C-alpha positions, 0 to 999 in steps of 0.5 A: 742714248739720253744725256741728262744735262746740257751745257746751258744747265751746266754753265748757268744752274750748276755754275761750271767753268769748263768750255763747251768743247771739253764738256760735250764728250764728258757729258756723254760719259758722265750720263752713262756713269749715272745710268750705271750707278743708278741701275737705269733708274735715272731714266724715269727720274724727273728731278734736277738732282740727276742733272747736278750729278752729271755735271759734277761727275763731268767736272771730275772726269774733266779734272782727271782727263787733263791730269792723267798725262801729268801724274808722274810720281818721280823722274830724274834726268841729269840732275833735274827731278820732277815729282807730281803729287797724286790725289789718291793713295799710293796704291790707287791708280789714277783711274781708281782715284777718278772713279772713287771721286766720281762716285763721291760726287754722284752720291751727294746728289743721288743718295738723298733721293733714293736713286742709289738704293739697292733694295729689291722690292717685295711683292707682298702687299704693304710689305716694307721689310724686303730682308724679312720676306725671303726669296719666295715673296720676291 
């Protein structure tokens, strides 16, 4: 499986602050996520936007992986009370919040270069209106 960035790019170009030991497993997960949201079009893309997107998604994953065990809404033991604030809405699980933030991070880099485009290309010559051509032209 292709990973889109390395620790050197993460540290120097992106300016990330995570340790290499923490970054390595997140890099694989973030690369797979970018591959998923781009419907595998990231494999052929040569620009640095994919690398930046992977680094930012890895940061999101890293932030939430360290917080997941600590996101307690409330706890009361013998007069001692603990309540941690969640980043998401009250109806969102921690995983849903993480996924929403990962998509926001990826969207910033991938949307301007067209990697999140969901259009299906029409086979008619010089056609730019996929929605007007109908299923017979696809």
